[in-house]
MDTraj code that builds the backbone (N, CA, C; nanometers):
import mdtraj as md
import numpy as np

residues = "MET GLY LYS SER GLU ASN ARG VAL LEU VAL LYS LEU LYS SER THR GLU SER PRO TYR LEU TYR TYR THR LYS LYS ASN LYS LYS ASN THR GLU ASP ARG LEU GLU LEU LYS LYS TYR ASP PRO VAL ILE ARG LYS HIS VAL LEU PHE LYS GLU SER LYS".split()
xyz = np.array([
    [-0.5100, 0.4971, 2.6286],
    [-0.4422, 0.5101, 2.5057],
    [-0.4961, 0.5684, 2.4309],
    [-0.4110, 0.6577, 2.3148],
    [-0.4890, 0.7216, 2.2425],
    [-0.4486, 0.6606, 2.1161],
    [-0.4621, 0.7396, 1.9893],
    [-0.4251, 0.6903, 1.8626],
    [-0.2853, 0.6914, 1.8385],
    [-0.2108, 0.5956, 1.7632],
    [-0.0585, 0.5978, 1.7484],
    [-0.0376, 0.7085, 1.6219],
    [0.0668, 0.8192, 1.6448],
    [0.0486, 0.8665, 1.5390],
    [0.1707, 0.8263, 1.4425],
    [0.2436, 0.7091, 1.4934],
    [0.3575, 0.6469, 1.3856],
    [0.2854, 0.5647, 1.2638],
    [0.1173, 0.5399, 1.3006],
    [0.0569, 0.4448, 1.1758],
    [-0.0004, 0.5612, 1.1165],
    [0.0237, 0.5459, 0.9503],
    [-0.0567, 0.6181, 0.8621],
    [-0.1215, 0.5274, 0.7573],
    [-0.2029, 0.5872, 0.7134],
    [-0.3113, 0.5287, 0.5725],
    [-0.2308, 0.5333, 0.4822],
    [-0.1820, 0.4529, 0.3711],
    [-0.0951, 0.4529, 0.2688],
    [-0.1841, 0.3843, 0.1307],
    [-0.2192, 0.4521, 0.0492],
    [-0.2459, 0.4055, -0.1008],
    [-0.1691, 0.3491, -0.1783],
    [-0.1880, 0.2265, -0.2304],
    [-0.0970, 0.1515, -0.3190],
    [-0.1507, 0.1094, -0.4578],
    [-0.1021, 0.1310, -0.5394],
    [-0.1503, 0.1524, -0.6881],
    [-0.0691, 0.0173, -0.7548],
    [-0.1724, -0.0103, -0.8185],
    [-0.1309, -0.1627, -0.8917],
    [-0.0267, -0.1067, -1.0392],
    [0.0594, -0.1536, -1.0541],
    [0.1573, -0.1487, -1.1753],
    [0.1215, -0.1692, -1.2995],
    [-0.0131, -0.2731, -1.3023],
    [-0.0624, -0.2790, -1.4150],
    [-0.2013, -0.2399, -1.4570],
    [-0.2642, -0.1789, -1.3713],
    [-0.4175, -0.1545, -1.3836],
    [-0.4302, -0.0258, -1.2936],
    [-0.5564, -0.0037, -1.2867],
    [-0.6086, 0.1519, -1.2374],
    [-0.6471, 0.1226, -1.0775],
    [-0.6516, -0.0027, -1.0391],
    [-0.6654, -0.0564, -0.8808],
    [-0.6118, -0.0184, -0.7634],
    [-0.6757, 0.0638, -0.6838],
    [-0.6311, 0.0888, -0.5796],
    [-0.6339, -0.0193, -0.4400],
    [-0.5274, -0.0134, -0.3510],
    [-0.5392, -0.0796, -0.2283],
    [-0.5032, 0.0002, -0.1422],
    [-0.5580, 0.0201, -0.0083],
    [-0.5544, 0.1155, 0.0990],
    [-0.4902, -0.0064, 0.2235],
    [-0.3769, 0.0668, 0.3136],
    [-0.3244, 0.0169, 0.4231],
    [-0.2669, 0.0779, 0.5246],
    [-0.1951, -0.0037, 0.6022],
    [-0.1903, 0.1185, 0.6789],
    [-0.0208, 0.0648, 0.7038],
    [0.0780, 0.1758, 0.7372],
    [0.2254, 0.1146, 0.7697],
    [0.2873, 0.2293, 0.8459],
    [0.3670, 0.1940, 0.9412],
    [0.4073, 0.2124, 1.0361],
    [0.5602, 0.3235, 1.0081],
    [0.5538, 0.4568, 1.0211],
    [0.5975, 0.5444, 0.9651],
    [0.7690, 0.5425, 1.0306],
    [0.7485, 0.5233, 1.1227],
    [0.8789, 0.5082, 1.2093],
    [0.9643, 0.3997, 1.1910],
    [0.9071, 0.3042, 1.1535],
    [0.9937, 0.1318, 1.0807],
    [0.9927, 0.1468, 0.9780],
    [0.9015, 0.2090, 0.8906],
    [0.9219, 0.1996, 0.7221],
    [0.9046, 0.3383, 0.6793],
    [1.0424, 0.3874, 0.6456],
    [1.0227, 0.5401, 0.6065],
    [1.0131, 0.5559, 0.4605],
    [1.0721, 0.4635, 0.4097],
    [1.0490, 0.4498, 0.2485],
    [0.9249, 0.4178, 0.1902],
    [0.8933, 0.4007, 0.0774],
    [0.7707, 0.3746, 0.0385],
    [0.7607, 0.1868, -0.0018],
    [0.6512, 0.1495, 0.0178],
    [0.6065, 0.0247, -0.0041],
    [0.6313, -0.0312, -0.1022],
    [0.6317, -0.1252, -0.1711],
    [0.6262, -0.2033, -0.2447],
    [0.5864, -0.3736, -0.2052],
    [0.4800, -0.3923, -0.2469],
    [0.4071, -0.5089, -0.2026],
    [0.3593, -0.5903, -0.3490],
    [0.3894, -0.7518, -0.3183],
    [0.3147, -0.7916, -0.4609],
    [0.1420, -0.8416, -0.3792],
    [0.0890, -0.7871, -0.4317],
    [-0.0763, -0.8407, -0.3926],
    [-0.1238, -0.8689, -0.5233],
    [-0.2834, -0.9336, -0.4287],
    [-0.3484, -0.9874, -0.5663],
    [-0.4413, -0.8565, -0.6300],
    [-0.4582, -0.8492, -0.7497],
    [-0.5091, -0.7708, -0.8384],
    [-0.6303, -0.8283, -0.9094],
    [-0.7748, -0.7707, -0.9010],
    [-0.8982, -0.8531, -0.9044],
    [-0.9201, -0.7967, -1.0202],
    [-0.8835, -0.7031, -1.0780],
    [-0.9346, -0.6313, -1.2514],
    [-0.8423, -0.7301, -1.3258],
    [-0.7388, -0.7529, -1.3230],
    [-0.6584, -0.8369, -1.4257],
    [-0.6414, -0.9886, -1.3594],
    [-0.6912, -1.0062, -1.2369],
    [-0.7061, -1.1501, -1.1902],
    [-0.5668, -1.2533, -1.1996],
    [-0.4704, -1.1437, -1.1235],
    [-0.2937, -1.2343, -1.0863],
    [-0.2642, -1.1244, -0.9901],
    [-0.1187, -1.1704, -0.9451],
    [-0.0705, -1.1192, -0.8785],
    [0.0106, -1.0215, -0.9346],
    [0.0129, -0.8776, -0.8886],
    [0.1163, -0.8206, -0.9355],
    [0.2166, -0.6960, -0.8492],
    [0.2970, -0.6568, -0.8776],
    [0.3417, -0.5738, -0.7938],
    [0.2795, -0.3956, -0.7408],
    [0.2599, -0.3733, -0.5956],
    [0.1914, -0.2704, -0.5864],
    [0.2817, -0.1726, -0.5045],
    [0.2764, -0.0267, -0.5566],
    [0.3640, 0.0712, -0.4984],
    [0.2878, 0.1695, -0.4414],
    [0.3507, 0.2087, -0.3369],
    [0.2750, 0.3553, -0.2576],
    [0.2809, 0.4586, -0.3053],
    [0.1540, 0.5204, -0.3417],
    [0.1812, 0.6719, -0.3724],
    [0.1226, 0.7767, -0.2829],
    [0.1331, 0.8710, -0.3292],
    [0.0790, 0.9958, -0.2505],
    [-0.0635, 1.0362, -0.2446],
])
top = md.Topology()
chain = top.add_chain()
for i, resn in enumerate(residues, 1):
    res = top.add_residue(resn, chain, resSeq=i)
    for name in ("N", "CA", "C"):
        top.add_atom(name, md.element.get_by_symbol(name[0]), res)
traj = md.Trajectory(xyz[None], top)
């Protein structure tokens, strides 16, 4: 079994600071951009992270 081409590395950017978070997503199941609530260590609270290019 080789690498799956459906999984891609995406960059999530905090809406309140310059902090970036990297994760993988399945392009086949999630075609639109990700929006997740994650912990931002710069401002030390949970904020919305949006997928950027």
